[in-house]
N, C-alpha and C positions, 0 to 999 in steps of 0.2 A: 133058388136062391142064391142071393149073389154074396162074393167074398165078404160085402159088408155086413152084411145083414147075417149071413154065416157067424162070423167072428163076435159078434155081440151077442148073439143067442150061446155060443159056448161058453163065452164068458158070464153070461147070468148063470148058466147050467153049474159052472164050477163056481160060483161066489167072487168072481174075479172083476177087476176093473181093467178099462181099456190104456192102454198109454199109446197115446199118439206123435208122434214126433215130425217136427216139419223143416224142411230143408230148402232153401234158396238153391233150384237149378242151376246148375253152371257156377256156382261158386263154391271151390275156387277153381272148378271145371266138372263136366259134365263127366268124364271118366271119375273122376275123384266123387261125385253125387253119387254115382253110382255105385261106387265103393262102400260111402259110408252108409248109403240105403242098404246094402246086403249084411252090412256089418251089424247095423240094427235089428234087422231081421235077425240072424244069430241070437244077436242079446235079449228077444224077446218082445221087441215092440211089436205091438199088434196093429199097427196101424199109419203109414204114412201121408204125411200131406208133402207134395213135392208143388212149390211155390213157381208160379211163372213169372219172372222178374218183368217189371215194368216200370217206364219211366217218371210215372207220378202215382206211386201205390198210396193214395192217401190215408186207407187203416192200417199200415205201419210203421213203426218207430223207426227210430235212427239207426238201431243196429241191423235191422232187415233192408231198409231202405239203402242204406251201403253197402250191402251184398247183392241188393238187385241192381246197383249200380255197377259195383264188380262186374257181375256176370253178363251185365249187359257190354259191359266193355269186352268181355271175353267174346263176345258175338252169340251169345246163347240167342235159340230162336225156340217158339213153341212147336214147329216141327223136328228140331234136333232132341227138346225133350221129349216127345213121343217115341223118339227112336228109341232114345234111352231107356225108356219104360218097357218098352217092348224089349229089349235086350234084358234087364232086369225078370221079366214075366217068363223067360226062359231055365229059369233058375228058382224062383220064388213066385209064392202064390199070397205074399203079403198085402192086405188090401191096399190101393193106394188110392188118395185123390188127388186132384190137380185143384189148387186154391189160387185165386188170382181175379184179374180185373177183365172186365168183358173185351175191351178193345184190342186184345191181341187174337181173341177168338176172332171177332166181328173183320179183324185184318185176314184171320185165316181162311176164315167162310163159317159160318156155323155148320151147316150141312156136311160141310167135308170134315171140319172138326170132328163132330160126332161119329162119323164114319172111321176115321184114323183114331181115335181115342178109344174107341171099342174093339179095334184090330189090335192096338196096340198094349189093349188090357186096363185101361185106367178103368177105377169101378164108381169111382164120383166127382162131383165138381162142386168147387165152392166160388162162387163169381162175386165178390164182394160187393160190388155197385151194379149189381142186378137183381132188384125186389121182386118179391112173387106179380107185383102189378105188370112188371115188364118183361118177365122170364119166357115167358110164350115163344117169343119169336128163337131161343135158342132151345128149348125143352121139347117144342114140335120134332125137333132133330134126335136129342140124347135121352128123351124118353123112350122111346120105340128101339133103342139100343141097349135098353136094361142099365143106363148110368144115373148112379143115385144123384139127384140135387139136393145139396149141402144146403141149410140154411143157418144164419146169425141170427141168435136173441140175444139183445142189451137189457142191462139192467134197467134202463130207461124204456125199455120196450112193454106196453099196458096190455093188460091180460087180453083184450079184446083182438089187439094185436097180434099175440103169440098165440092164439086159436088160428088167424086167419094164415100167418106163417106155418103153421104144424101141421096146415090141413092140405099145404101143397106140396110140403118137405118130404123126402124120400132118405135113406140111409141111416142119418142119426142128424141131431140140432147140436148147432155149436153154440154154446151161452158164453158171450163176454163176459168177464168178472169185473173188467172196471170200466169205466169210461173213458175214454180216449184212446191212444194209438198202442200196440204191441208194446210191452217192454219196459214200461216206463212208471209202471207204478205196481205194489202188491194188492193181491185181491184180501179183502176181508172175509174171514171166512163165513163169520156170523150172517152178514149181507148175502153171501153166495147163498147159504145155507135155505133162508127165507125166501130168495127168489127162483132156486131150483122146487123148492114146495110147490110154488106158486105155478111154474110152467108142469111139475107132475100131476098136478089136478085137470087139465088141458090136454094131454098126448102121452101116451105109451110110447113114440118113438125113442131112440136110445139118446141119451143126453151127454153130452162131453163140456168140461168146462175149462177154458184156455183164455190166455193173455196175463202174462205177470205172474207164471208158476216156475219156480226156478230151481227152489231147493227140496231135498226129503223130505223136510220136515212140512213145509206145505204140500207135497202130494199126499203124506200122511193123513194132515187135516182136511182138506179140500176131497180127497176120492170117496170117502163115504157118503157124500150128499150126489154123487153123479155117478153115471156108466161107464166113465173114463175124465182122463186128464190130457189136455194139449201143453207142448213143450216147446216153442218156437226159438223165440229171442235168445236164450240162455245156449241151447244148441247151436246158432249161425254165430255166437259171439264165441264159443269155443272153438268152431271151425276156423274164423279170423285168427285169433290168439294163436291154434296150433298150427295154421297152413305151413306146410314146408317141410314139419319135421314127419319123421318115420312112422310115431306111433300117434298118427293121426286118429286113423278109424280104430283103432282097439282104444284110446282116450275116449273118442265118442260114445263107442259101446259100452264101456264100464261105466261111463255117467248115466247112460238109460238102464243098463242094470240098477245100479241104485236108484233110481227114480221108479221101475218097474214093481222093486221089493218094498220101498216106504208105500206104494200104493196097496200092495198087498197084505201089508202090517197094519194098514185099516180096515181092509177086508176081513180081517181076521178079530177083530175087535167086538 
């Protein structure tokens, strides 16, 4: 059992929801990304999504796009990100997923990437622009390494399409709670509840909800319908606003504790 499966199994046993936090690697630096990641682990975050910066992040809103540009200007590379994850692994067992686009992986070399990602301690990958029909060219290398292939499901995804996606996915499914890009709108709870119920009918994979969740109230409202929630743009914005301040890591960790408690409140209802 891998770290992701083990984490969701443990949370389900305890009646808890997963808190997944997204970080753009290299913003403001890889050293600080590592410090923030370890601070989030200590704060009770259940899983990390480490974003690989890319010049054309089509699924990301302006906040994460800007973070990607800053990271690229800092010289952040996929190789350096994997080295950072390897250093995190020396002191932490928190599940880590790489979130990004196929171009950096293709440039690195899919077979080489799979071997290095496994060595570094990557547990899962979410490649936004690699649908199931085209994923074999990467998964032929990552699946044998035990790296989960996590897939996105949108509100516009048909039930038949959900079945196909779920039949190929491993780890967990990521439900996009809004149409559009990250951090640009707030999810509607009633629509999330309806769509999650539809997805539940065709798969037993853990399901997390992301895009647009930023407040404890939203966490409390949405977490009951899913196995976890994902926070991305809100954390990336917070890092930008507190960059250079001595309490950056503590500030982000405090926010994560609030969101974790909010999702726990929903579980106790």
